C-alpha positions as CSV (number, residue, x, y, z in Angstrom):
1,M,-172.2,120.0,8.2
2,W,-175.9,119.0,8.1
3,Q,-176.9,122.6,7.5
4,A,-174.3,123.0,4.7
5,M,-175.7,119.8,3.0
6,I,-179.2,121.2,3.3
7,R,-178.1,124.5,1.8
8,T,-176.3,122.8,-1.0
9,G,-179.3,120.6,-1.8
10,R,-181.6,123.7,-1.7
11,G,-179.3,125.6,-4.1
12,L,-179.2,122.7,-6.5
13,A,-182.9,122.3,-6.4
14,D,-183.5,126.0,-7.1
15,A,-181.1,125.9,-10.1
16,L,-182.8,122.9,-11.6
17,R,-186.2,124.3,-11.0
18,S,-185.3,127.7,-12.6
19,R,-183.2,126.3,-15.5
20,P,-184.6,122.9,-16.3
21,W,-184.0,123.1,-20.0
22,V,-180.4,124.2,-19.6
23,F,-179.9,121.1,-17.4
24,V,-181.6,118.8,-20.0
25,A,-179.9,120.3,-23.0
26,V,-176.4,120.3,-21.6
27,A,-176.7,116.8,-20.2
28,A,-178.1,115.5,-23.5
29,C,-175.3,117.1,-25.6
30,V,-172.5,115.9,-23.3
31,F,-174.1,112.4,-23.3
32,A,-174.3,112.3,-27.1
33,I,-170.9,113.7,-27.7
34,D,-169.2,111.4,-25.2
35,L,-171.0,108.4,-26.7
36,F,-170.5,109.0,-30.4
37,L,-167.3,111.0,-30.5
38,P,-165.0,108.0,-30.4
39,P,-166.6,106.1,-33.4
40,I,-166.8,109.4,-35.4
41,L,-163.1,110.1,-34.8
42,L,-162.2,106.5,-35.6
43,S,-164.3,106.6,-38.8
44,I,-162.6,109.9,-39.9
45,L,-159.0,109.1,-38.8
46,R,-158.8,105.3,-39.4
47,K,-161.6,103.8,-41.5
48,P,-165.4,104.4,-41.7
49,F,-167.3,101.9,-39.6
50,D,-169.2,99.3,-41.5
51,Y,-170.9,97.4,-38.7
52,F,-173.0,98.2,-35.7
53,A,-174.8,95.8,-33.4
54,F,-176.3,95.5,-29.9
55,N,-175.2,92.6,-27.8
56,A,-177.5,89.7,-28.8
57,W,-177.1,88.2,-25.3
58,L,-178.8,91.1,-23.5
59,P,-182.3,89.5,-23.4
60,Q,-180.8,86.7,-21.3
61,L,-179.3,89.1,-18.8
62,P,-182.3,89.3,-16.3
63,A,-182.4,85.5,-16.2
64,Y,-178.6,85.4,-15.4
65,L,-178.8,88.1,-12.7
66,F,-181.7,86.3,-10.9
67,S,-180.2,82.9,-11.2
68,G,-178.2,81.1,-8.5
69,S,-175.4,80.1,-11.0
70,A,-172.9,82.6,-9.6
71,S,-172.1,84.7,-6.6
72,L,-173.2,88.3,-6.4
73,Q,-169.7,89.6,-6.7
74,T,-169.2,87.6,-9.9
75,K,-172.4,88.9,-11.4
76,L,-171.5,92.5,-10.6
77,G,-168.1,92.1,-12.1
78,F,-169.6,90.5,-15.2
79,L,-172.3,93.2,-15.5
80,A,-169.7,96.1,-15.2
81,N,-167.7,94.8,-18.2
82,L,-170.7,93.7,-20.2
83,A,-170.7,95.3,-23.7
84,L,-174.0,96.8,-24.7
85,F,-173.3,97.7,-28.3
86,W,-170.3,98.3,-30.5
87,F,-169.1,99.8,-33.8
88,S,-166.4,98.2,-35.9
89,A,-164.7,98.5,-39.3
90,D,-163.3,95.5,-41.1
91,S,-159.6,95.5,-42.2
92,A,-158.7,95.2,-45.8
93,Y,-156.3,92.5,-44.7
94,G,-158.9,90.5,-42.8
95,G,-160.0,90.8,-39.2
96,V,-161.0,94.1,-37.5
97,E,-159.4,97.4,-38.3
98,W,-160.9,99.0,-35.2
99,G,-163.8,98.5,-32.9
100,F,-165.5,100.6,-30.2
101,A,-167.6,99.0,-27.6
102,V,-169.7,100.6,-24.9
103,T,-169.9,98.6,-21.7
104,V,-172.2,99.1,-18.7
105,S,-169.4,100.9,-16.8
106,D,-168.8,103.2,-19.8
107,L,-172.5,104.1,-20.0
108,L,-172.8,104.8,-16.3
109,R,-169.7,107.0,-16.4
110,I,-171.0,108.9,-19.4
111,L,-174.4,109.3,-17.8
112,L,-172.9,110.6,-14.5
113,L,-170.6,113.0,-16.2
114,S,-173.5,114.3,-18.3
115,L,-175.7,114.9,-15.3
116,L,-172.8,116.7,-13.5
117,F,-172.2,119.1,-16.4
118,G,-176.0,119.6,-16.8
119,A,-176.2,120.6,-13.1
120,Y,-173.1,122.7,-13.4
121,F,-174.4,124.9,-16.3
122,A,-177.8,125.1,-14.7
123,L,-176.2,126.5,-11.6
124,V,-174.0,128.9,-13.7
125,F,-177.0,130.3,-15.5
126,H,-179.0,130.4,-12.3
127,R,-176.3,132.6,-10.7
128,R,-175.8,135.0,-13.6
129,R,-177.5,137.8,-11.7
130,E,-174.8,137.5,-9.0
131,A,-172.0,138.2,-11.5
132,R,-171.6,141.8,-10.4
133,T,-171.0,140.8,-6.8
134,G,-167.7,139.1,-7.5
135,G,-166.7,135.6,-6.5
136,W,-167.4,132.8,-9.0
137,T,-169.2,134.7,-11.8
138,S,-171.1,133.1,-14.6
139,K,-168.5,134.3,-17.1
140,R,-165.5,132.8,-15.3
141,G,-167.5,129.7,-14.3
142,G,-168.8,129.2,-17.9
143,V,-165.3,129.4,-19.3
144,A,-164.0,127.0,-16.7
145,G,-166.9,124.6,-17.4
146,A,-166.2,124.7,-21.2
147,F,-162.5,124.0,-20.6
148,A,-163.3,121.1,-18.3
149,S,-165.8,119.7,-20.8
150,V,-163.3,119.6,-23.6
151,F,-160.7,118.2,-21.3
152,G,-163.0,115.5,-20.0
153,L,-164.3,114.5,-23.5
154,S,-160.8,114.4,-25.0
155,T,-159.3,112.2,-22.2
156,G,-162.3,110.0,-21.3
157,G,-161.4,106.3,-21.6
158,C,-163.1,104.1,-24.1
159,T,-163.0,100.4,-24.9
160,V,-161.2,100.0,-28.3
161,M,-160.1,97.0,-30.2
162,G,-157.2,97.1,-32.8
163,C,-155.4,100.0,-31.1
164,G,-152.9,98.1,-29.0
165,A,-154.6,98.7,-25.6
166,P,-158.1,97.8,-24.3
167,V,-158.8,101.3,-22.9
168,I,-157.2,104.5,-24.3
169,P,-158.2,108.2,-24.2
170,V,-160.3,109.5,-27.1
171,V,-157.5,111.9,-28.1
172,G,-155.2,108.9,-28.5
173,L,-157.4,107.5,-31.3
174,A,-155.8,110.0,-33.7
175,F,-152.4,108.3,-33.3
176,V,-151.9,105.2,-35.3
177,G,-148.7,103.1,-34.9
178,L,-147.8,104.1,-31.4
179,S,-145.9,101.6,-29.3
180,S,-147.7,99.5,-26.8
181,G,-145.9,101.4,-24.0
182,A,-147.1,104.7,-25.3
183,L,-150.7,103.5,-25.5
184,A,-150.5,102.0,-22.0
185,L,-149.3,105.4,-20.8
186,L,-152.2,107.1,-22.5
187,A,-154.5,104.6,-20.9
188,E,-153.2,105.4,-17.4
189,V,-153.3,109.2,-18.1
190,S,-156.9,108.7,-19.3
191,R,-158.0,107.0,-16.0
192,V,-156.3,109.6,-13.9
193,A,-157.6,112.5,-16.0
194,T,-161.2,111.1,-15.9
195,L,-161.1,110.9,-12.1
196,L,-159.7,114.4,-12.0
197,V,-162.5,115.8,-14.2
198,F,-165.1,114.1,-12.1
199,A,-163.6,115.5,-8.9
200,V,-163.3,119.1,-10.3
201,V,-166.8,119.2,-11.8
202,T,-168.3,117.7,-8.6
203,L,-166.6,120.2,-6.4
204,A,-167.7,123.0,-8.8
205,V,-171.3,121.8,-8.6
206,V,-171.2,121.5,-4.8
207,Y,-169.6,125.0,-4.4
208,L,-172.1,126.7,-6.8
209,A,-175.0,124.9,-5.2
210,W,-173.9,126.0,-1.7
211,R,-173.5,129.6,-3.0
212,A,-176.9,129.4,-4.7
213,G,-178.5,128.0,-1.5
214,G,-177.6,131.2,0.4
215,D,-178.6,133.7,-2.4
216,P,-181.2,136.3,-1.3
217,L,-182.8,135.9,-4.7
218,S,-183.3,132.2,-4.3
219,A,-184.8,132.8,-0.9
220,R,-187.3,135.3,-2.3
221,L,-188.2,132.8,-5.1
222,R,-188.9,130.1,-2.5
223,T,-190.9,132.3,-0.1
224,P,-194.2,132.4,-2.1
225,A,-194.2,128.6,-2.6
226,M,-193.6,128.1,1.1
227,Q,-196.4,130.5,2.1
228,E,-198.8,128.6,-0.1
């Protein structure tokens, strides 16, 4: 088990070292799309947003976290659900037509998913020379990765006001007037699908990193550095 972990870590390090810009570019793209796709869809399908703001309370956050006014569990629960910024559109009849808020939990989820996809595609490009040997080739892996990316982005949960449910999948934003039961079902599907995407991409990264850690090409690339 320990040797397998070392081999996996070595393969991932080799891929990131050989394809750093692939990792950065893919992670940045996934992060931006995951972050801005919901308000863009809402602006197109519902009403253009007319307000954006950061949480004005954020400067007081460090003082709250280091104070003794609440238990650690209470602080962590508060921090996880703390909204960092939000978009919204006013309704013609008063109130809010829709609003999209990004919480600390949302930001961490998006960041982790972005890093996973960045690592995945760095590994795919790193292993392109092994495509002729069979197994998980760069072509099949790239297609699977693209499918998982679209699936993950379209089902990722987001905090939305004015849609009948606090958290719904991005794809559900296109449907206006759904019953509360249908939106609740979409929310549950979103949570399960998000976990599934995380599991699939993580397993793919681990598998490809383990394969890359045993590649003769990677071993040859590491040998000069080790000899120095």
